[in-house]
All heavy atoms as TSV, in Angstrom:
chain	resi	resn	atom	element	x	y	z
A	1	MET	N	N	5.451	28.354	-4.592
A	1	MET	CA	C	4.605	27.721	-5.574
A	1	MET	C	C	3.570	26.862	-4.848
A	1	MET	O	O	3.892	26.164	-3.890
A	1	MET	CB	C	5.459	26.847	-6.507
A	1	MET	CG	C	4.645	26.072	-7.510
A	1	MET	SD	S	5.610	24.967	-8.563
A	1	MET	CE	C	6.499	26.121	-9.546
A	2	GLU	N	N	2.346	26.920	-5.312
A	2	GLU	CA	C	1.286	26.093	-4.761
A	2	GLU	C	C	1.503	24.635	-5.177
A	2	GLU	O	O	2.032	24.361	-6.261
A	2	GLU	CB	C	-0.075	26.567	-5.280
A	2	GLU	CG	C	-0.480	27.933	-4.792
A	2	GLU	CD	C	-0.805	27.932	-3.307
A	2	GLU	OE1	O	-1.363	26.930	-2.812
A	2	GLU	OE2	O	-0.491	28.929	-2.641
A	3	LEU	N	N	1.111	23.712	-4.320
A	3	LEU	CA	C	1.280	22.287	-4.602
A	3	LEU	C	C	0.642	21.901	-5.933
A	3	LEU	O	O	1.247	21.216	-6.753
A	3	LEU	CB	C	0.689	21.446	-3.471
A	3	LEU	CG	C	0.714	19.935	-3.700
A	3	LEU	CD1	C	2.146	19.438	-3.845
A	3	LEU	CD2	C	0.006	19.218	-2.569
A	4	ARG	N	N	-0.576	22.377	-6.147
A	4	ARG	CA	C	-1.284	22.042	-7.383
A	4	ARG	C	C	-0.508	22.512	-8.615
A	4	ARG	O	O	-0.419	21.801	-9.616
A	4	ARG	CB	C	-2.664	22.674	-7.346
A	4	ARG	CG	C	-3.547	22.252	-8.459
A	4	ARG	CD	C	-4.928	22.829	-8.276
A	4	ARG	NE	N	-5.873	21.973	-8.951
A	4	ARG	CZ	C	-7.155	22.138	-8.919
A	4	ARG	NH1	N	-7.670	23.115	-8.206
A	4	ARG	NH2	N	-7.956	21.336	-9.568
A	5	ASP	N	N	0.053	23.715	-8.548
A	5	ASP	CA	C	0.844	24.229	-9.662
A	5	ASP	C	C	2.090	23.378	-9.883
A	5	ASP	O	O	2.478	23.107	-11.018
A	5	ASP	CB	C	1.252	25.682	-9.411
A	5	ASP	CG	C	0.056	26.619	-9.377
A	5	ASP	OD1	O	-0.960	26.314	-10.043
A	5	ASP	OD2	O	0.136	27.642	-8.671
A	6	GLY	N	N	2.714	22.954	-8.790
A	6	GLY	CA	C	3.900	22.114	-8.903
A	6	GLY	C	C	3.595	20.776	-9.549
A	6	GLY	O	O	4.340	20.300	-10.405
A	7	ILE	N	N	2.491	20.162	-9.146
A	7	ILE	CA	C	2.102	18.867	-9.712
A	7	ILE	C	C	1.794	19.002	-11.201
A	7	ILE	O	O	2.207	18.173	-12.010
A	7	ILE	CB	C	0.888	18.295	-8.955
A	7	ILE	CG1	C	1.302	17.896	-7.540
A	7	ILE	CG2	C	0.283	17.108	-9.700
A	7	ILE	CD1	C	0.147	17.526	-6.635
A	8	ARG	N	N	1.099	20.044	-11.554
A	8	ARG	CA	C	0.685	20.212	-12.950
A	8	ARG	C	C	1.809	20.679	-13.864
A	8	ARG	O	O	1.710	20.537	-15.080
A	8	ARG	CB	C	-0.474	21.193	-13.031
A	8	ARG	CG	C	-1.751	20.615	-12.468
A	8	ARG	CD	C	-2.847	21.653	-12.453
A	8	ARG	NE	N	-4.074	21.070	-11.957
A	8	ARG	CZ	C	-5.230	21.128	-12.594
A	8	ARG	NH1	N	-5.317	21.767	-13.730
A	8	ARG	NH2	N	-6.292	20.551	-12.079
A	9	SER	N	N	2.871	21.229	-13.309
A	9	SER	CA	C	3.926	21.763	-14.172
A	9	SER	C	C	5.208	20.937	-14.145
A	9	SER	O	O	6.159	21.266	-14.838
A	9	SER	CB	C	4.236	23.210	-13.773
A	9	SER	OG	O	4.770	23.247	-12.454
A	10	THR	N	N	5.236	19.860	-13.377
A	10	THR	CA	C	6.434	19.043	-13.308
A	10	THR	C	C	6.516	18.153	-14.536
A	10	THR	O	O	5.609	17.371	-14.813
A	10	THR	CB	C	6.429	18.170	-12.033
A	10	THR	OG1	O	6.338	19.031	-10.911
A	10	THR	CG2	C	7.671	17.325	-11.939
A	11	ALA	N	N	7.591	18.284	-15.270
A	11	ALA	CA	C	7.763	17.488	-16.486
A	11	ALA	C	C	8.327	16.106	-16.152
A	11	ALA	O	O	9.077	15.945	-15.198
A	11	ALA	CB	C	8.710	18.207	-17.438
A	12	SER	N	N	7.934	15.143	-16.928
A	12	SER	CA	C	8.504	13.805	-16.820
A	12	SER	C	C	9.424	13.634	-18.021
A	12	SER	O	O	8.965	13.614	-19.162
A	12	SER	CB	C	7.386	12.762	-16.842
A	12	SER	OG	O	7.946	11.481	-16.804
A	13	VAL	N	N	10.709	13.554	-17.768
A	13	VAL	CA	C	11.687	13.496	-18.849
A	13	VAL	C	C	12.299	12.113	-18.891
A	13	VAL	O	O	12.764	11.594	-17.878
A	13	VAL	CB	C	12.787	14.567	-18.637
A	13	VAL	CG1	C	13.813	14.496	-19.747
A	13	VAL	CG2	C	12.169	15.942	-18.549
A	14	ARG	N	N	12.272	11.507	-20.067
A	14	ARG	CA	C	12.856	10.190	-20.250
A	14	ARG	C	C	13.820	10.229	-21.417
A	14	ARG	O	O	13.607	10.947	-22.384
A	14	ARG	CB	C	11.763	9.168	-20.522
A	14	ARG	CG	C	10.833	8.985	-19.346
A	14	ARG	CD	C	9.681	8.067	-19.752
A	14	ARG	NE	N	8.773	7.880	-18.646
A	14	ARG	CZ	C	7.721	8.634	-18.393
A	14	ARG	NH1	N	7.453	9.663	-19.164
A	14	ARG	NH2	N	6.941	8.394	-17.370
A	15	ASP	N	N	14.842	9.454	-21.313
A	15	ASP	CA	C	15.810	9.345	-22.396
A	15	ASP	C	C	15.939	7.868	-22.731
A	15	ASP	O	O	16.345	7.068	-21.885
A	15	ASP	CB	C	17.150	9.933	-21.949
A	15	ASP	CG	C	18.153	9.983	-23.078
A	15	ASP	OD1	O	17.736	10.021	-24.248
A	15	ASP	OD2	O	19.361	9.996	-22.786
A	16	PHE	N	N	15.543	7.486	-23.921
A	16	PHE	CA	C	15.581	6.095	-24.325
A	16	PHE	C	C	16.752	5.849	-25.260
A	16	PHE	O	O	17.134	6.715	-26.036
A	16	PHE	CB	C	14.280	5.712	-25.037
A	16	PHE	CG	C	13.070	5.817	-24.150
A	16	PHE	CD1	C	12.232	6.909	-24.232
A	16	PHE	CD2	C	12.782	4.817	-23.238
A	16	PHE	CE1	C	11.113	7.001	-23.413
A	16	PHE	CE2	C	11.667	4.904	-22.412
A	16	PHE	CZ	C	10.834	6.003	-22.506
A	17	THR	N	N	17.316	4.656	-25.178
A	17	THR	CA	C	18.362	4.238	-26.094
A	17	THR	C	C	17.950	2.908	-26.704
A	17	THR	O	O	16.973	2.286	-26.272
A	17	THR	CB	C	19.714	4.051	-25.373
A	17	THR	OG1	O	19.638	2.888	-24.546
A	17	THR	CG2	C	20.092	5.266	-24.550
A	18	ASP	N	N	18.687	2.460	-27.677
A	18	ASP	CA	C	18.403	1.160	-28.277
A	18	ASP	C	C	19.294	0.062	-27.689
A	18	ASP	O	O	19.305	-1.058	-28.177
A	18	ASP	CB	C	18.536	1.222	-29.795
A	18	ASP	CG	C	19.920	1.673	-30.243
A	18	ASP	OD1	O	20.759	2.004	-29.385
A	18	ASP	OD2	O	20.153	1.684	-31.459
A	19	ARG	N	N	20.013	0.383	-26.635
A	19	ARG	CA	C	20.877	-0.619	-26.005
A	19	ARG	C	C	20.032	-1.646	-25.256
A	19	ARG	O	O	19.099	-1.282	-24.535
A	19	ARG	CB	C	21.843	0.039	-25.020
A	19	ARG	CG	C	22.875	0.922	-25.681
A	19	ARG	CD	C	23.829	1.467	-24.666
A	19	ARG	NE	N	23.090	1.913	-23.471
A	19	ARG	CZ	C	23.480	2.842	-22.648
A	19	ARG	NH1	N	24.613	3.452	-22.850
A	19	ARG	NH2	N	22.755	3.184	-21.601
A	20	PRO	N	N	20.343	-2.919	-25.395
A	20	PRO	CA	C	19.587	-3.938	-24.673
A	20	PRO	C	C	19.849	-3.865	-23.166
A	20	PRO	O	O	20.905	-3.422	-22.724
A	20	PRO	CB	C	20.101	-5.256	-25.249
A	20	PRO	CG	C	21.418	-4.942	-25.856
A	20	PRO	CD	C	21.392	-3.484	-26.234
A	21	VAL	N	N	18.863	-4.295	-22.390
A	21	VAL	CA	C	18.988	-4.343	-20.929
A	21	VAL	C	C	19.100	-5.812	-20.544
A	21	VAL	O	O	18.270	-6.630	-20.950
A	21	VAL	CB	C	17.763	-3.694	-20.250
A	21	VAL	CG1	C	17.877	-3.773	-18.743
A	21	VAL	CG2	C	17.608	-2.254	-20.708
A	22	ASP	N	N	20.120	-6.146	-19.767
A	22	ASP	CA	C	20.335	-7.551	-19.428
A	22	ASP	C	C	19.280	-8.049	-18.440
A	22	ASP	O	O	18.633	-7.278	-17.726
A	22	ASP	CB	C	21.745	-7.764	-18.873
A	22	ASP	CG	C	21.962	-7.024	-17.578
A	22	ASP	OD1	O	22.332	-5.828	-17.629
A	22	ASP	OD2	O	21.752	-7.639	-16.516
A	23	ASP	N	N	19.090	-9.369	-18.417
A	23	ASP	CA	C	18.050	-9.988	-17.592
A	23	ASP	C	C	18.227	-9.694	-16.104
A	23	ASP	O	O	17.240	-9.510	-15.386
A	23	ASP	CB	C	18.024	-11.499	-17.815
A	23	ASP	CG	C	17.507	-11.871	-19.193
A	23	ASP	OD1	O	16.860	-11.032	-19.839
A	23	ASP	OD2	O	17.743	-13.028	-19.618
A	24	ALA	N	N	19.462	-9.638	-15.630
A	24	ALA	CA	C	19.703	-9.378	-14.203
A	24	ALA	C	C	19.225	-7.977	-13.822
A	24	ALA	O	O	18.643	-7.783	-12.748
A	24	ALA	CB	C	21.179	-9.541	-13.874
A	25	THR	N	N	19.440	-6.996	-14.686
A	25	THR	CA	C	18.988	-5.627	-14.416
A	25	THR	C	C	17.467	-5.563	-14.412
A	25	THR	O	O	16.860	-4.934	-13.538
A	25	THR	CB	C	19.576	-4.648	-15.452
A	25	THR	OG1	O	21.000	-4.705	-15.371
A	25	THR	CG2	C	19.105	-3.230	-15.210
A	26	ILE	N	N	16.835	-6.216	-15.379
A	26	ILE	CA	C	15.374	-6.236	-15.434
A	26	ILE	C	C	14.816	-6.884	-14.168
A	26	ILE	O	O	13.883	-6.363	-13.546
A	26	ILE	CB	C	14.883	-6.979	-16.691
A	26	ILE	CG1	C	15.241	-6.173	-17.941
A	26	ILE	CG2	C	13.371	-7.223	-16.628
A	26	ILE	CD1	C	15.013	-6.904	-19.243
A	27	ALA	N	N	15.396	-8.008	-13.762
A	27	ALA	CA	C	14.933	-8.700	-12.556
A	27	ALA	C	C	15.085	-7.814	-11.324
A	27	ALA	O	O	14.188	-7.761	-10.468
A	27	ALA	CB	C	15.690	-10.009	-12.372
A	28	ALA	N	N	16.198	-7.082	-11.216
A	28	ALA	CA	C	16.438	-6.213	-10.064
A	28	ALA	C	C	15.419	-5.065	-10.034
A	28	ALA	O	O	14.879	-4.724	-8.974
A	28	ALA	CB	C	17.856	-5.653	-10.097
A	29	ILE	N	N	15.134	-4.478	-11.193
A	29	ILE	CA	C	14.163	-3.378	-11.263
A	29	ILE	C	C	12.777	-3.867	-10.860
A	29	ILE	O	O	12.077	-3.230	-10.061
A	29	ILE	CB	C	14.135	-2.772	-12.685
A	29	ILE	CG1	C	15.442	-2.019	-12.955
A	29	ILE	CG2	C	12.926	-1.862	-12.872
A	29	ILE	CD1	C	15.641	-1.630	-14.399
A	30	LEU	N	N	12.375	-5.030	-11.393
A	30	LEU	CA	C	11.051	-5.562	-11.067
A	30	LEU	C	C	10.967	-5.989	-9.609
A	30	LEU	O	O	9.921	-5.844	-8.970
A	30	LEU	CB	C	10.703	-6.728	-11.991
A	30	LEU	CG	C	10.518	-6.340	-13.455
A	30	LEU	CD1	C	10.285	-7.586	-14.300
A	30	LEU	CD2	C	9.396	-5.339	-13.624
A	31	ASP	N	N	12.066	-6.488	-9.060
A	31	ASP	CA	C	12.082	-6.867	-7.655
A	31	ASP	C	C	11.880	-5.636	-6.768
A	31	ASP	O	O	11.095	-5.660	-5.819
A	31	ASP	CB	C	13.394	-7.568	-7.313
A	31	ASP	CG	C	13.382	-8.145	-5.912
A	31	ASP	OD1	O	12.418	-8.857	-5.562
A	31	ASP	OD2	O	14.344	-7.889	-5.157
A	32	ASP	N	N	12.556	-4.546	-7.089
A	32	ASP	CA	C	12.373	-3.298	-6.333
A	32	ASP	C	C	10.964	-2.747	-6.511
A	32	ASP	O	O	10.366	-2.213	-5.566
A	32	ASP	CB	C	13.386	-2.247	-6.772
A	32	ASP	CG	C	14.797	-2.589	-6.326
A	32	ASP	OD1	O	14.949	-3.388	-5.384
A	32	ASP	OD2	O	15.748	-2.061	-6.935
A	33	ALA	N	N	10.408	-2.879	-7.704
A	33	ALA	CA	C	9.073	-2.337	-7.984
A	33	ALA	C	C	7.997	-3.004	-7.137
A	33	ALA	O	O	6.956	-2.403	-6.872
A	33	ALA	CB	C	8.750	-2.496	-9.469
A	34	ARG	N	N	8.248	-4.226	-6.687
A	34	ARG	CA	C	7.258	-4.918	-5.848
A	34	ARG	C	C	6.927	-4.139	-4.586
A	34	ARG	O	O	5.853	-4.281	-4.012
A	34	ARG	CB	C	7.774	-6.295	-5.401
A	34	ARG	CG	C	7.971	-7.272	-6.479
A	34	ARG	CD	C	8.433	-8.623	-5.939
A	34	ARG	NE	N	9.617	-8.535	-5.108
A	34	ARG	CZ	C	9.742	-9.153	-3.932
A	34	ARG	NH1	N	8.764	-9.883	-3.441
A	34	ARG	NH2	N	10.854	-9.046	-3.246
A	35	PHE	N	N	7.844	-3.306	-4.150
A	35	PHE	CA	C	7.670	-2.587	-2.892
A	35	PHE	C	C	7.138	-1.167	-3.080
A	35	PHE	O	O	6.971	-0.441	-2.111
A	35	PHE	CB	C	8.994	-2.564	-2.120
A	35	PHE	CG	C	9.449	-3.949	-1.752
A	35	PHE	CD1	C	10.387	-4.615	-2.519
A	35	PHE	CD2	C	8.898	-4.585	-0.647
A	35	PHE	CE1	C	10.784	-5.900	-2.194
A	35	PHE	CE2	C	9.298	-5.873	-0.306
A	35	PHE	CZ	C	10.240	-6.531	-1.082
A	36	ALA	N	N	6.860	-0.782	-4.320
A	36	ALA	CA	C	6.325	0.557	-4.578
A	36	ALA	C	C	4.881	0.629	-4.097
A	36	ALA	O	O	4.135	-0.341	-4.215
A	36	ALA	CB	C	6.403	0.874	-6.065
A	37	PRO	N	N	4.477	1.762	-3.548
A	37	PRO	CA	C	3.098	1.883	-3.064
A	37	PRO	C	C	2.102	1.917	-4.224
A	37	PRO	O	O	2.440	2.288	-5.339
A	37	PRO	CB	C	3.100	3.223	-2.324
A	37	PRO	CG	C	4.214	3.992	-2.924
A	37	PRO	CD	C	5.249	2.983	-3.341
A	38	SER	N	N	0.902	1.484	-3.923
A	38	SER	CA	C	-0.174	1.566	-4.904
A	38	SER	C	C	-1.484	1.814	-4.154
A	38	SER	O	O	-1.543	1.677	-2.935
A	38	SER	CB	C	-0.266	0.281	-5.723
A	38	SER	OG	O	-0.615	-0.804	-4.895
A	39	GLY	N	N	-2.523	2.158	-4.898
A	39	GLY	CA	C	-3.811	2.448	-4.281
A	39	GLY	C	C	-4.321	1.277	-3.456
A	39	GLY	O	O	-4.326	0.141	-3.908
A	40	GLY	N	N	-4.732	1.540	-2.237
A	40	GLY	CA	C	-5.243	0.492	-1.370
A	40	GLY	C	C	-4.165	-0.455	-0.881
A	40	GLY	O	O	-4.451	-1.520	-0.368
A	41	ASN	N	N	-2.918	-0.070	-1.072
A	41	ASN	CA	C	-1.765	-0.882	-0.704
A	41	ASN	C	C	-1.804	-2.263	-1.355
A	41	ASN	O	O	-1.417	-3.257	-0.783
A	41	ASN	CB	C	-1.617	-1.005	0.816
A	41	ASN	CG	C	-0.210	-1.442	1.197
A	41	ASN	OD1	O	0.741	-1.175	0.466
A	41	ASN	ND2	N	-0.071	-2.111	2.310
A	42	ARG	N	N	-2.329	-2.295	-2.564
A	42	ARG	CA	C	-2.335	-3.530	-3.343
A	42	ARG	C	C	-1.416	-3.327	-4.536
A	42	ARG	O	O	-1.307	-2.229	-5.066
A	42	ARG	CB	C	-3.753	-3.836	-3.829
A	42	ARG	CG	C	-4.703	-4.096	-2.653
A	42	ARG	CD	C	-6.094	-4.403	-3.129
A	42	ARG	NE	N	-6.058	-5.563	-4.014
A	42	ARG	CZ	C	-6.888	-5.737	-5.035
A	42	ARG	NH1	N	-7.796	-4.840	-5.294
A	42	ARG	NH2	N	-6.809	-6.807	-5.788
A	43	GLN	N	N	-0.779	-4.360	-4.948
A	43	GLN	CA	C	0.108	-4.295	-6.110
A	43	GLN	C	C	-0.435	-5.232	-7.195
A	43	GLN	O	O	0.161	-6.258	-7.494
A	43	GLN	CB	C	1.541	-4.690	-5.727
A	43	GLN	CG	C	2.281	-3.650	-4.910
A	43	GLN	CD	C	1.792	-3.497	-3.485
A	43	GLN	OE1	O	1.255	-4.399	-2.877
A	43	GLN	NE2	N	1.952	-2.309	-2.922
A	44	PRO	N	N	-1.585	-4.875	-7.795
A	44	PRO	CA	C	-2.241	-5.772	-8.743
A	44	PRO	C	C	-1.708	-5.634	-10.171
A	44	PRO	O	O	-2.460	-5.473	-11.116
A	44	PRO	CB	C	-3.695	-5.334	-8.656
A	44	PRO	CG	C	-3.602	-3.869	-8.422
A	44	PRO	CD	C	-2.379	-3.684	-7.551
A	45	TRP	N	N	-0.420	-5.651	-10.363
A	45	TRP	CA	C	0.127	-5.466	-11.695
A	45	TRP	C	C	0.801	-6.735	-12.189
A	45	TRP	O	O	1.228	-7.575	-11.427
A	45	TRP	CB	C	1.079	-4.274	-11.739
A	45	TRP	CG	C	2.151	-4.251	-10.688
A	45	TRP	CD1	C	2.047	-3.748	-9.425
A	45	TRP	CD2	C	3.486	-4.765	-10.788
A	45	TRP	NE1	N	3.229	-3.901	-8.746
A	45	TRP	CE2	C	4.136	-4.528	-9.562
A	45	TRP	CE3	C	4.195	-5.383	-11.802
A	45	TRP	CZ2	C	5.444	-4.900	-9.325
A	45	TRP	CZ3	C	5.508	-5.759	-11.563
A	45	TRP	CH2	C	6.117	-5.510	-10.332
A	46	ARG	N	N	0.844	-6.840	-13.486
A	46	ARG	CA	C	1.536	-7.940	-14.144
A	46	ARG	C	C	2.509	-7.320	-15.143
A	46	ARG	O	O	2.246	-6.259	-15.693
A	46	ARG	CB	C	0.562	-8.840	-14.868
A	46	ARG	CG	C	-0.430	-9.500	-13.933
A	46	ARG	CD	C	-1.101	-10.652	-14.609
A	46	ARG	NE	N	-2.210	-11.323	-13.994
A	46	ARG	CZ	C	-2.463	-11.544	-12.731
A	46	ARG	NH1	N	-1.671	-11.085	-11.817
A	46	ARG	NH2	N	-3.505	-12.193	-12.316
A	47	VAL	N	N	3.608	-8.007	-15.376
A	47	VAL	CA	C	4.639	-7.474	-16.256
A	47	VAL	C	C	4.959	-8.505	-17.325
A	47	VAL	O	O	5.086	-9.692	-17.026
A	47	VAL	CB	C	5.923	-7.151	-15.458
A	47	VAL	CG1	C	7.038	-6.701	-16.381
A	47	VAL	CG2	C	5.639	-6.092	-14.414
A	48	ALA	N	N	5.072	-8.035	-18.540
A	48	ALA	CA	C	5.553	-8.868	-19.637
A	48	ALA	C	C	6.790	-8.189	-20.195
A	48	ALA	O	O	6.736	-7.031	-20.609
A	48	ALA	CB	C	4.490	-9.007	-20.717
A	49	VAL	N	N	7.909	-8.871	-20.168
A	49	VAL	CA	C	9.144	-8.334	-20.717
A	49	VAL	C	C	9.228	-8.780	-22.171
A	49	VAL	O	O	9.327	-9.969	-22.453
A	49	VAL	CB	C	10.380	-8.825	-19.920
A	49	VAL	CG1	C	11.653	-8.286	-20.543
A	49	VAL	CG2	C	10.267	-8.396	-18.467
A	50	VAL	N	N	9.156	-7.819	-23.082
A	50	VAL	CA	C	9.177	-8.117	-24.514
A	50	VAL	C	C	10.459	-7.544	-25.084
A	50	VAL	O	O	10.642	-6.333	-25.143
A	50	VAL	CB	C	7.941	-7.506	-25.222
A	50	VAL	CG1	C	7.970	-7.812	-26.707
A	50	VAL	CG2	C	6.665	-8.008	-24.581
A	51	LYS	N	N	11.341	-8.420	-25.525
A	51	LYS	CA	C	12.640	-7.970	-26.036
A	51	LYS	C	C	12.653	-7.798	-27.553
A	51	LYS	O	O	13.485	-7.078	-28.078
A	51	LYS	CB	C	13.718	-8.953	-25.617
A	51	LYS	CG	C	13.929	-8.952	-24.113
A	51	LYS	CD	C	15.089	-9.819	-23.740
A	51	LYS	CE	C	15.347	-9.716	-22.248
A	51	LYS	NZ	N	16.565	-10.404	-21.861
A	52	ASP	N	N	11.749	-8.435	-28.242
A	52	ASP	CA	C	11.698	-8.335	-29.701
A	52	ASP	C	C	11.141	-6.972	-30.100
A	52	ASP	O	O	10.011	-6.624	-29.761
A	52	ASP	CB	C	10.822	-9.453	-30.265
A	52	ASP	CG	C	10.756	-9.418	-31.773
A	52	ASP	OD1	O	11.630	-10.030	-32.408
A	52	ASP	OD2	O	9.818	-8.765	-32.300
A	53	ALA	N	N	11.941	-6.178	-30.807
A	53	ALA	CA	C	11.571	-4.797	-31.148
A	53	ALA	C	C	10.311	-4.741	-32.001
A	53	ALA	O	O	9.458	-3.878	-31.793
A	53	ALA	CB	C	12.722	-4.103	-31.859
A	54	ARG	N	N	10.173	-5.639	-32.969
A	54	ARG	CA	C	8.981	-5.610	-33.824
A	54	ARG	C	C	7.722	-5.933	-33.034
A	54	ARG	O	O	6.692	-5.284	-33.203
A	54	ARG	CB	C	9.135	-6.585	-34.998
A	54	ARG	CG	C	10.018	-6.018	-36.099
A	54	ARG	CD	C	10.048	-6.929	-37.269
A	54	ARG	NE	N	10.834	-8.111	-36.876
A	54	ARG	CZ	C	11.039	-9.163	-37.625
A	54	ARG	NH1	N	10.498	-9.245	-38.810
A	54	ARG	NH2	N	11.785	-10.165	-37.194
A	55	LEU	N	N	7.803	-6.922	-32.156
A	55	LEU	CA	C	6.654	-7.271	-31.338
A	55	LEU	C	C	6.305	-6.132	-30.384
A	55	LEU	O	O	5.139	-5.788	-30.196
A	55	LEU	CB	C	6.931	-8.550	-30.553
A	55	LEU	CG	C	5.826	-9.027	-29.612
A	55	LEU	CD1	C	4.510	-9.203	-30.353
A	55	LEU	CD2	C	6.238	-10.309	-28.931
A	56	ARG	N	N	7.334	-5.502	-29.787
A	56	ARG	CA	C	7.115	-4.371	-28.880
A	56	ARG	C	C	6.415	-3.228	-29.614
A	56	ARG	O	O	5.470	-2.619	-29.115
A	56	ARG	CB	C	8.458	-3.912	-28.322
A	56	ARG	CG	C	8.401	-3.457	-26.927
A	56	ARG	CD	C	9.717	-3.141	-26.283
A	56	ARG	NE	N	10.775	-2.692	-27.120
A	56	ARG	CZ	C	11.923	-3.338	-27.292
A	56	ARG	NH1	N	12.143	-4.483	-26.700
A	56	ARG	NH2	N	12.865	-2.859	-28.064
A	57	ARG	N	N	6.867	-2.936	-30.832
A	57	ARG	CA	C	6.254	-1.873	-31.634
A	57	ARG	C	C	4.805	-2.225	-31.957
A	57	ARG	O	O	3.910	-1.387	-31.871
A	57	ARG	CB	C	7.058	-1.673	-32.923
A	57	ARG	CG	C	6.871	-0.332	-33.567
A	57	ARG	CD	C	7.858	-0.094	-34.721
A	57	ARG	NE	N	9.250	-0.253	-34.305
A	57	ARG	CZ	C	10.077	-1.223	-34.734
A	57	ARG	NH1	N	9.660	-2.122	-35.589
A	57	ARG	NH2	N	11.324	-1.282	-34.305
A	58	SER	N	N	4.560	-3.472	-32.302
A	58	SER	CA	C	3.211	-3.926	-32.625
A	58	SER	C	C	2.289	-3.811	-31.409
A	58	SER	O	O	1.141	-3.371	-31.523
A	58	SER	CB	C	3.262	-5.379	-33.108
A	58	SER	OG	O	1.998	-5.879	-33.359
A	59	LEU	N	N	2.786	-4.193	-30.249
A	59	LEU	CA	C	1.991	-4.067	-29.022
A	59	LEU	C	C	1.705	-2.603	-28.710
A	59	LEU	O	O	0.596	-2.246	-28.305
A	59	LEU	CB	C	2.722	-4.717	-27.847
A	59	LEU	CG	C	2.779	-6.237	-27.864
A	59	LEU	CD1	C	3.748	-6.729	-26.793
A	59	LEU	CD2	C	1.404	-6.827	-27.657
A	60	GLY	N	N	2.704	-1.752	-28.886
A	60	GLY	CA	C	2.511	-0.323	-28.660
A	60	GLY	C	C	1.447	0.256	-29.576
A	60	GLY	O	O	0.597	1.033	-29.147
A	61	ASP	N	N	1.485	-0.150	-30.846
A	61	ASP	CA	C	0.475	0.318	-31.798
A	61	ASP	C	C	-0.914	-0.157	-31.393
A	61	ASP	O	O	-1.886	0.584	-31.495
A	61	ASP	CB	C	0.791	-0.182	-33.212
A	61	ASP	CG	C	2.028	0.481	-33.800
A	61	ASP	OD1	O	2.455	1.543	-33.292
A	61	ASP	OD2	O	2.580	-0.083	-34.766
A	62	ALA	N	N	-1.012	-1.399	-30.909
A	62	ALA	CA	C	-2.301	-1.965	-30.509
A	62	ALA	C	C	-2.886	-1.262	-29.286
A	62	ALA	O	O	-4.103	-1.251	-29.107
A	62	ALA	CB	C	-2.158	-3.456	-30.236
A	63	MET	N	N	-2.047	-0.657	-28.474
A	63	MET	CA	C	-2.519	-0.016	-27.244
A	63	MET	C	C	-2.895	1.449	-27.444
A	63	MET	O	O	-3.443	2.069	-26.534
A	63	MET	CB	C	-1.446	-0.114	-26.164
A	63	MET	CG	C	-1.237	-1.508	-25.703
A	63	MET	SD	S	0.026	-1.535	-24.422
A	63	MET	CE	C	0.402	-3.256	-24.363
A	64	ARG	N	N	-2.613	1.982	-28.605
A	64	ARG	CA	C	-2.987	3.379	-28.858
A	64	ARG	C	C	-4.496	3.504	-29.035
A	64	ARG	O	O	-5.127	2.617	-29.606
A	64	ARG	CB	C	-2.289	3.874	-30.134
A	64	ARG	CG	C	-0.827	4.127	-29.916
A	64	ARG	CD	C	-0.241	4.973	-31.051
A	64	ARG	NE	N	1.152	5.209	-30.775
A	64	ARG	CZ	C	2.143	4.514	-31.308
A	64	ARG	NH1	N	1.904	3.543	-32.166
A	64	ARG	NH2	N	3.394	4.802	-30.989
A	65	PRO	N	N	-5.054	4.605	-28.556
A	65	PRO	CA	C	-6.514	4.797	-28.715
A	65	PRO	C	C	-6.909	4.909	-30.182
A	65	PRO	O	O	-6.180	5.273	-31.027
A	65	PRO	CB	C	-6.795	6.101	-27.980
A	65	PRO	CG	C	-5.527	6.606	-27.446
A	65	PRO	CD	C	-4.431	5.697	-27.875
């Protein structure tokens, strides 16, 4: 398979649940994410952890085109 075909045909599969994620797990994930590569070797991202389901849904709706 050509690289381009592989990139274009690779599916991203996610499975979401409604189970809450504890603060220690969130902190560990974000701590590891600090070391992920980014363009220009800069990590210019900010994270907001929103646990309230209604607020999360409202933010998601606001971000849709």
